Phi, psi and omega in degrees: 000138180281158180278342181055040177073010185244017187292334183277353178235331179200169178227116177277111182261149174293161179300321180296314180296315180299318180295317180297315180293318179297319178299318178299314180296323177297320178294319179296317178301318177297321177297318181295318176299322177296320177295317178301316179297323179297318179296316182295332179257018174060043178295155180298137185308316182299320179294319178295313181297326176298318179290324176298318177299318178295320179293319176299317179298319179294319179292321176297321178295319176300313180300315180298318180296314180293319179296317179298317178294321178299315180294317181296331185249283187303308183296312180299314179298316181297320179295317177300328180273004177086012180272081183292340179297340179296327178295316178299319177299317179296317179299316179295321178299313179299320178298319178293319181291334185264013178296000000 
């Protein structure tokens, strides 16, 4: 989906994209609640850490999906429109994500 000139303030997502991202976040939210419940019932550290690793992996997958869509739409559209500052914005974003 194209940004329609609004990428720097908002992103108009298709219903399908919004549903897919929301579903991923709902699963991640469930994982986090599960980790909290494990702590509350004094689960073994290794078991909790295993679940934390799974939640981190799920969040990283969400990030990769969202970043790829951002590059395919917002960044590409902005470059075509001559907005070279978008490349700098992307570079700064990648630096923050890779800390």
